[in-house]
PLY file of the C-alpha trace (Angstrom):
ply
format ascii 1.0
element vertex 152
property float x
property float y
property float z
element edge 151
property int vertex1
property int vertex2
end_header
7.07 -5.54 -8.61
6.82 -4.38 -12.16
9.69 -3.55 -14.52
9.47 0.19 -13.83
9.94 -0.28 -10.10
12.84 -2.67 -10.61
14.43 -0.18 -13.01
14.08 2.65 -10.44
15.63 0.50 -7.73
18.57 -0.45 -9.94
19.27 3.16 -10.92
19.19 4.36 -7.31
21.40 1.46 -6.20
23.95 2.25 -8.92
23.98 5.93 -7.94
24.51 5.06 -4.27
27.27 2.58 -5.14
29.06 5.19 -7.27
28.73 7.83 -4.53
30.15 5.45 -1.93
32.97 4.46 -4.27
34.01 8.06 -4.97
33.65 9.32 -1.39
36.18 6.79 -0.13
39.67 7.76 -1.19
41.48 5.35 -3.47
44.19 4.67 -0.87
41.71 3.20 1.58
40.18 -0.21 1.05
36.47 -0.22 0.21
34.43 -2.21 2.69
32.46 -4.48 0.36
30.26 -5.81 3.16
29.16 -2.29 4.07
28.48 -1.50 0.42
26.32 -4.61 0.03
24.45 -3.80 3.26
23.73 -0.24 2.07
22.47 -1.51 -1.29
20.17 -4.12 0.28
18.85 -1.60 2.81
18.23 0.90 0.01
16.33 -1.72 -1.98
14.02 -2.45 0.95
13.38 1.25 1.62
12.68 1.96 -2.05
10.35 -1.03 -2.31
8.39 0.12 0.72
8.23 3.74 -0.42
7.30 3.06 -4.04
4.48 0.62 -3.42
2.03 0.91 -6.27
-1.31 1.63 -4.64
-3.26 2.57 -7.75
-6.51 0.69 -7.40
-7.61 0.83 -11.02
-5.03 -1.56 -12.40
-4.03 -3.59 -9.35
-7.30 -4.57 -7.69
-7.37 -8.33 -7.47
-10.18 -10.25 -5.80
-8.63 -13.10 -3.86
-11.59 -14.56 -2.03
-15.37 -14.33 -2.12
-17.27 -16.16 0.60
-21.05 -16.49 0.93
-22.94 -17.35 4.10
-24.64 -20.74 4.34
-28.10 -19.22 3.85
-26.86 -17.15 0.89
-27.97 -13.87 2.41
-24.56 -12.29 3.03
-21.30 -12.19 1.11
-17.76 -11.13 2.07
-15.19 -10.14 -0.57
-11.49 -9.65 0.17
-9.51 -7.78 -2.49
-5.86 -6.78 -2.76
-5.36 -3.19 -3.90
-1.58 -3.08 -3.53
1.39 -4.89 -2.06
5.11 -4.62 -1.58
7.32 -7.25 -3.11
10.13 -7.48 -0.60
8.56 -6.71 2.77
5.39 -8.75 2.35
2.79 -6.14 3.28
-0.53 -6.06 1.44
-3.26 -3.45 1.29
-6.60 -5.24 1.52
-10.20 -4.14 1.17
-12.92 -6.04 3.02
-16.30 -5.60 1.35
-19.61 -6.93 2.63
-22.75 -7.59 0.64
-26.37 -8.31 1.49
-28.72 -10.02 -0.94
-31.67 -8.03 -2.20
-33.81 -9.74 -4.80
-31.33 -11.54 -7.07
-28.29 -9.27 -6.64
-26.00 -8.38 -3.77
-25.57 -4.80 -2.59
-21.84 -4.57 -1.86
-20.37 -1.97 0.52
-16.73 -1.41 1.33
-16.29 -1.94 5.05
-12.59 -1.76 5.89
-9.17 -1.11 4.39
-6.21 -2.66 6.14
-2.45 -2.89 5.68
-1.44 -6.38 6.80
1.73 -8.43 6.88
0.51 -11.94 6.11
-0.02 -14.45 3.34
-2.85 -13.49 1.01
-3.64 -16.82 -0.59
-7.17 -18.17 -0.28
-6.19 -20.94 2.15
-4.93 -18.38 4.70
-8.41 -16.99 5.43
-11.06 -18.51 7.67
-14.64 -17.32 8.13
-16.91 -17.88 11.11
-20.46 -16.90 10.28
-22.35 -15.56 13.30
-26.01 -14.58 13.77
-25.20 -10.88 13.85
-22.11 -10.78 11.62
-18.99 -12.58 10.49
-15.55 -13.11 11.98
-12.71 -13.08 9.44
-9.49 -14.74 10.57
-6.22 -14.07 8.74
-3.89 -17.05 9.19
-0.15 -16.94 8.55
0.38 -13.39 9.79
3.68 -12.21 11.20
2.45 -12.20 14.81
-0.08 -15.04 14.74
-3.72 -14.80 13.74
-5.38 -11.50 12.90
-9.14 -11.34 13.54
-11.75 -8.88 12.31
-15.36 -9.08 13.40
-17.95 -7.37 11.23
-21.48 -6.75 12.50
-24.24 -6.47 9.90
-25.85 -3.49 11.68
-22.58 -1.53 11.36
-22.57 -1.97 7.59
-26.23 -1.90 6.54
0 1
1 2
2 3
3 4
4 5
5 6
6 7
7 8
8 9
9 10
10 11
11 12
12 13
13 14
14 15
15 16
16 17
17 18
18 19
19 20
20 21
21 22
22 23
23 24
24 25
25 26
26 27
27 28
28 29
29 30
30 31
31 32
32 33
33 34
34 35
35 36
36 37
37 38
38 39
39 40
40 41
41 42
42 43
43 44
44 45
45 46
46 47
47 48
48 49
49 50
50 51
51 52
52 53
53 54
54 55
55 56
56 57
57 58
58 59
59 60
60 61
61 62
62 63
63 64
64 65
65 66
66 67
67 68
68 69
69 70
70 71
71 72
72 73
73 74
74 75
75 76
76 77
77 78
78 79
79 80
80 81
81 82
82 83
83 84
84 85
85 86
86 87
87 88
88 89
89 90
90 91
91 92
92 93
93 94
94 95
95 96
96 97
97 98
98 99
99 100
100 101
101 102
102 103
103 104
104 105
105 106
106 107
107 108
108 109
109 110
110 111
111 112
112 113
113 114
114 115
115 116
116 117
117 118
118 119
119 120
120 121
121 122
122 123
123 124
124 125
125 126
126 127
127 128
128 129
129 130
130 131
131 132
132 133
133 134
134 135
135 136
136 137
137 138
138 139
139 140
140 141
141 142
142 143
143 144
144 145
145 146
146 147
147 148
148 149
149 150
150 151
């Protein structure tokens, strides 16, 4: 999260805390546990709703894998993520080598809840494509199979 998002969250939390404080009459005791729960819940909702998904400034290539024969390449990039809930927006791009350069095409965009470090990805190169395995996901492994004929 950047400073602007943190600032927005703090302002909204302060406004909610003040509203809760003034809606409860002064004779009654303020339930501090409820107030803390509301503030934490608000923080999570705001973080999820204000995810910065601008691709220009946030695109970060996390892994680039080339097949053993050097003919194909897979690139996984992060285009956005939430700080508190752990979801990431990923782009899977596939490239085929022509002459000296690779022609890269975006294949899939996905919103996943898993670790996005390089060691949490596994690639199985097949004759007709590649199988990408996301390790460390919330509900076990997440597998995507990409066929070359679907992309090129």
